[in-house]
C-alpha positions in Angstrom: -63.5 -35.4 107.1 -62.2 -38.5 105.3 -58.4 -38.5 105.1 -56.2 -40.9 103.2 -52.6 -41.5 104.2 -49.8 -43.4 102.7 -46.0 -43.9 103.0 -44.1 -44.4 99.7 -40.6 -45.1 98.6 -37.7 -46.2 100.8 -38.4 -46.4 104.5 -36.6 -44.2 107.1 -36.8 -43.3 110.7 -39.6 -40.9 111.5 -42.4 -42.1 109.2 -44.5 -43.4 112.1 -43.7 -40.4 114.2 -45.0 -38.0 111.5 -48.2 -40.0 111.0 -48.7 -40.0 114.8 -48.4 -36.2 115.0 -50.7 -35.7 112.1 -53.4 -38.1 113.4 -53.3 -36.6 116.9 -53.8 -33.1 115.5 -56.7 -33.9 113.1 -58.4 -36.1 115.6 -58.4 -33.3 118.2 -59.1 -30.3 115.9 -61.4 -31.6 113.2 -64.8 -33.2 113.8 -65.8 -36.6 112.5 -62.3 -37.6 111.2 -61.9 -41.0 109.4 -58.4 -42.0 108.5 -57.8 -44.5 105.7 -54.3 -45.9 105.9 -53.3 -47.1 102.4 -51.1 -50.2 102.5 -47.7 -50.3 100.8 -47.6 -46.8 99.4 -49.4 -45.8 96.2 -49.9 -49.6 95.6 -52.7 -49.5 98.3 -54.3 -46.5 96.6 -54.1 -48.2 93.2 -55.5 -51.5 94.5 -57.9 -50.0 97.0 -56.2 -51.7 100.0 -56.4 -49.8 103.3 -57.1 -50.0 107.0 -59.3 -47.7 109.0 -57.2 -46.2 111.7 -58.1 -44.4 115.0 -56.1 -42.0 117.0 -55.2 -44.8 119.5 -53.5 -46.8 116.7 -50.9 -44.0 116.3 -50.3 -43.3 120.0 -47.3 -45.8 120.5 -45.6 -44.8 117.2 -43.3 -42.0 118.2 -40.3 -44.3 118.8 -41.1 -46.9 116.2 -38.9 -47.2 113.2 -40.1 -48.1 109.7 -43.8 -47.6 108.7 -46.8 -49.5 110.0 -48.5 -48.9 106.7 -45.8 -50.6 104.7 -44.1 -49.0 101.7 -43.3 -49.9 98.0 -41.9 -48.0 95.1 -44.2 -47.1 92.2 -42.1 -45.5 89.5 -43.5 -42.1 88.3 -43.0 -42.9 84.6 -45.4 -45.8 84.9 -48.3 -43.9 86.5 -49.9 -42.8 83.2 -49.2 -46.0 81.2 -52.5 -47.8 80.3 -52.9 -51.5 81.0 -54.9 -54.0 78.8 -58.1 -52.4 79.9 -57.0 -49.0 78.9 -56.7 -47.9 82.5 -53.6 -46.4 84.0 -52.4 -46.5 87.6 -53.3 -42.8 87.8 -56.9 -43.7 86.7 -57.1 -46.4 89.4 -55.8 -44.0 92.2 -58.4 -41.4 91.2 -61.1 -44.0 91.2 -60.2 -45.1 94.8 -60.0 -41.5 95.9 -63.5 -40.8 94.5 -65.0 -44.1 95.6 -64.0 -43.6 99.2 -65.1 -39.9 99.1 -61.8 -38.7 100.4 -61.5 -35.0 101.4 -57.7 -35.2 101.5 -54.8 -37.4 100.8 -51.6 -37.1 102.8 -48.5 -38.5 101.1 -45.2 -39.2 103.0 -42.2 -39.7 100.7 -39.3 -38.4 98.7 -38.8 -37.0 95.3 -40.7 -39.6 93.4 -43.6 -39.6 95.8 -43.8 -35.8 95.5 -44.0 -36.1 91.7 -46.9 -38.5 91.9 -48.5 -36.3 94.6 -48.2 -33.3 92.2 -49.8 -35.3 89.4 -52.7 -36.3 91.6 -53.1 -32.7 92.7 -53.2 -31.6 89.1 -56.0 -34.1 88.4 -58.2 -32.7 91.1 -57.3 -34.7 94.2 -56.7 -32.7 97.4 -53.1 -33.6 98.5 -50.8 -32.6 101.3 -47.2 -33.9 101.1 -44.6 -34.5 103.8 -40.9 -34.6 103.0 -39.4 -37.9 103.9 -35.9 -39.0 102.8 -32.5 -39.7 104.3 -31.0 -38.0 101.3 -32.3 -34.6 102.3 -32.8 -33.7 98.6 -36.4 -32.4 98.5 -36.4 -29.0 96.8 -37.5 -26.1 98.9 -37.0 -27.5 102.4 -33.9 -27.1 104.6 -34.3 -30.5 106.1 -36.3 -33.7 105.5 -37.3 -36.0 108.3 -35.2 -39.1 108.6 -32.0 -37.3 107.5 -30.7 -36.6 111.0 -31.2 -40.2 112.2 -29.4 -41.6 109.1 -26.6 -39.1 109.6 -26.1 -40.2 113.2 -26.0 -43.8 112.2 -23.5 -43.2 109.3 -21.4 -41.0 111.5 -21.1 -43.8 114.1 -20.1 -46.3 111.5 -17.4 -43.9 110.3 -16.3 -43.3 113.9 -15.8 -47.0 114.3 -13.6 -47.3 111.3 -10.9 -45.1 112.8 -9.7 -47.6 115.4 -9.6 -50.6 113.0 -8.0 -48.5 110.2 -5.4 -47.2 112.7 -4.7 -50.7 114.1 -3.8 -52.1 110.7 -2.5 -49.0 108.9 -5.2 -49.2 106.3 -7.1 -46.9 104.0 -10.8 -47.5 104.6 -13.5 -46.5 102.1 -16.9 -46.2 103.9 -19.8 -46.1 101.4 -22.8 -44.0 102.5 -26.2 -43.9 100.9 -26.9 -41.1 98.4 -27.2 -42.1 94.8 -27.8 -38.7 93.3 -26.9 -36.3 96.0 -24.2 -36.2 98.7 -25.8 -34.4 101.7 -25.6 -37.5 103.9 -22.0 -38.3 103.0 -21.0 -34.7 103.5 -22.5 -34.3 106.9 -21.5 -37.8 108.2 -18.0 -37.4 106.7 -17.5 -34.1 108.5 -18.9 -35.4 111.7 -17.0 -38.7 111.5 -13.6 -37.0 110.9 -13.1 -38.4 107.3 -9.9 -37.4 105.6 -11.6 -37.4 102.2 -15.3 -37.0 101.1 -16.4 -38.1 97.7 -19.9 -37.0 96.5 -21.8 -37.1 93.2 -21.8 -33.3 92.9 -18.0 -33.1 92.8 -16.6 -35.8 90.5 -13.3 -37.2 91.7 -10.0 -37.5 89.8 -8.3 -40.8 90.6 -4.8 -39.2 90.3 -5.9 -36.5 92.8 -7.3 -39.1 95.2 -4.1 -41.1 95.1 -1.9 -38.0 95.3 -3.7 -36.8 98.4 -3.4 -40.1 100.2 0.3 -40.4 99.3 0.9 -36.9 100.6 -0.8 -37.8 103.9 1.5 -40.9 104.2 4.6 -38.8 103.6 3.4 -36.4 106.3 3.1 -39.3 108.8 -0.5 -40.3 108.6 -0.9 -44.0 109.6 -4.3 -44.5 108.1 -7.0 -42.9 105.9 -10.8 -42.7 106.1 -12.6 -41.9 102.9 -16.4 -41.3 103.1 -17.8 -42.1 99.7 -21.4 -41.7 98.5 -22.9 -44.6 96.6 -23.4 -42.2 93.8 -19.9 -40.9 93.7 -18.4 -40.8 90.2 -15.1 -40.1 88.5 -14.5 -37.2 86.2 -14.7 -39.5 83.2 -18.0 -41.0 84.3 -19.4 -37.5 84.9 -19.1 -36.8 81.1 -21.5 -39.8 80.4 -25.2 -39.8 80.4 -26.8 -41.6 83.4 -27.8 -44.6 81.2 -24.4 -44.8 79.6 -22.7 -44.8 83.0 -25.1 -47.5 84.3 -24.3 -49.6 81.3 -20.6 -49.1 81.7 -20.7 -50.2 85.4 -22.9 -53.1 84.6 -20.3 -54.3 82.1 -17.8 -54.1 84.9 -20.0 -56.0 87.2 -20.4 -53.1 89.6 -23.1 -50.7 90.7 -20.9 -48.2 92.5 -17.4 -46.9 92.1 -16.3 -47.9 95.7 -14.7 -51.2 95.1 -13.0 -50.1 91.9 -11.5 -47.1 93.5 -10.4 -49.1 96.5 -8.5 -51.5 94.2 -6.9 -48.6 92.4 -5.8 -47.0 95.7 -4.2 -50.2 97.0 -2.5 -50.9 93.6 -1.1 -47.4 93.3 -0.2 -46.7 97.0 0.7 -50.2 98.2 -1.4 -49.5 101.3 -3.9 -52.2 102.3 -7.3 -50.8 101.4 -10.7 -52.1 102.5 -14.3 -51.1 101.9 -17.3 -51.0 104.2 -20.8 -50.5 102.8 -23.1 -49.2 105.6 -26.2 -50.0 103.5 -29.7 -50.4 105.1 -28.5 -49.7 108.6 -29.0 -46.1 107.7 -32.7 -46.6 107.2 -33.4 -48.8 110.2 -34.3 -48.2 113.8 -35.9 -45.5 115.8 -35.7 -41.8 114.9 -33.3 -39.8 117.0 -34.3 -37.0 119.2 -34.1 -34.3 116.6 -36.2 -36.3 114.1 -38.8 -37.0 116.7 -39.1 -33.3 117.3 -39.1 -32.3 113.6 -41.6 -35.1 112.8 -44.0 -33.8 115.5 -43.6 -30.3 114.1 -44.1 -31.3 110.5 -46.9 -33.8 111.2 -48.9 -31.4 113.3 -48.5 -28.7 110.7 -49.8 -31.0 108.0 -52.8 -31.5 110.2 -53.2 -27.7 110.5 -53.1 -27.5 106.7 -55.8 -30.1 106.4 -57.9 -28.2 108.9 -57.4 -25.0 106.9 -58.2 -26.9 103.7 -54.8 -25.8 102.2 -54.1 -28.5 99.5 -51.7 -29.0 96.6 -48.8 -28.3 99.0 -46.0 -30.0 100.8 -44.6 -29.2 104.3 -41.2 -27.6 104.4 -38.7 -26.0 106.8 -37.2 -22.7 105.6 -34.9 -20.6 107.7 -35.8 -22.5 110.8 -39.5 -21.9 110.4 -42.3 -24.4 109.4 -44.0 -23.5 106.1 -45.2 -25.1 102.9 -44.4 -25.1 99.2 -46.6 -25.8 96.2 -46.3 -29.4 95.0 -46.3 -28.1 91.4 -43.3 -25.9 92.2 -41.1 -28.5 93.8 -42.0 -31.7 91.9 -39.2 -33.0 89.7 -36.6 -30.8 91.3 -33.6 -32.0 93.3 -31.8 -30.2 96.0 -28.1 -31.0 95.3 -25.0 -30.0 97.2 -23.6 -26.9 95.7 -19.8 -27.3 95.2 -19.4 -24.0 97.0 -21.6 -24.8 99.9 -20.4 -23.5 103.3 -19.9 -27.1 104.6 -17.7 -28.0 101.5 -15.7 -24.8 102.1 -15.4 -25.6 105.8 -14.2 -29.1 105.0 -11.6 -27.9 102.6 -10.5 -25.3 105.2 -9.6 -28.1 107.7 -7.7 -30.1 105.1 -10.4 -32.6 103.9 -10.1 -33.5 100.2 -12.9 -34.0 97.7 -10.7 -35.7 95.2 -10.6 -32.8 92.8 -7.8 -32.4 90.4 -5.5 -29.4 90.9 -6.0 -27.3 87.8 
């Protein structure tokens, strides 16, 4: 069986661990396996760049961060655009697939990766997806691998802000990754004891933010910790289309609301306010214990799907059980944080604000 494998989009802890589990399963359960590791995501499939990998190549990868195959982003909207020779990236990927005689293609990635995987599947390629993203926003799965490790890192960073904020009596805004969804900020904010959590799904009102922090000061709080997603937006911005908001922020010389909100808080409360962007620390390093376990479960299950010749699907966790979803069903969908989610309700119940205006 000839199997292609690639890692696409942003890196995260667990990519190598999943590939290891998949390779160990197929090499021990399927005869005459040949694994083609495409380099730098879909780019390798487009340009026919790969390495032939054996089971021994994957053995030391359980603890290794990043991806040994490399990764690049290939925007979905460009996949069907023809070049000067009237050939699209989709055409080139299909040509590589057919030229190598692949029996299966395994794609590890997030939302964009799954959209392209679904497209390839609709064009006749036999594809199995694996849900990778620190955002935890893949539709149809309770959890994505990499999320737990990133949450642990973000939580530790928020933890460390408490002592420095308390020492100087400051308000600290800690920016967590999550451009479109707030799962990572929600979990890390709760676990890190943030006083306020700002996420894209619940637009904040500046007056409400300031009012909440002022109320805390009057009640004797010496400092404040605000966990803010990079995609957090104000009520006013929420009324704009995404391109309009991006243009507005570009005109202000900003990509997120964090610095602007920090300046407003300091100006209106008189309390020294600082920001800390965690950034790529959330993507780096070894997967934590939970991700190593979930990667082994997901990777081996993907191997089982390949053995069963169950294609056009992506691995998922639902209700604590390993399963799969159709690529066609989940592609293009985003799992956002419902404003009434139980964790949002729990946070509010213990006094955490989401910056909402009191109507």
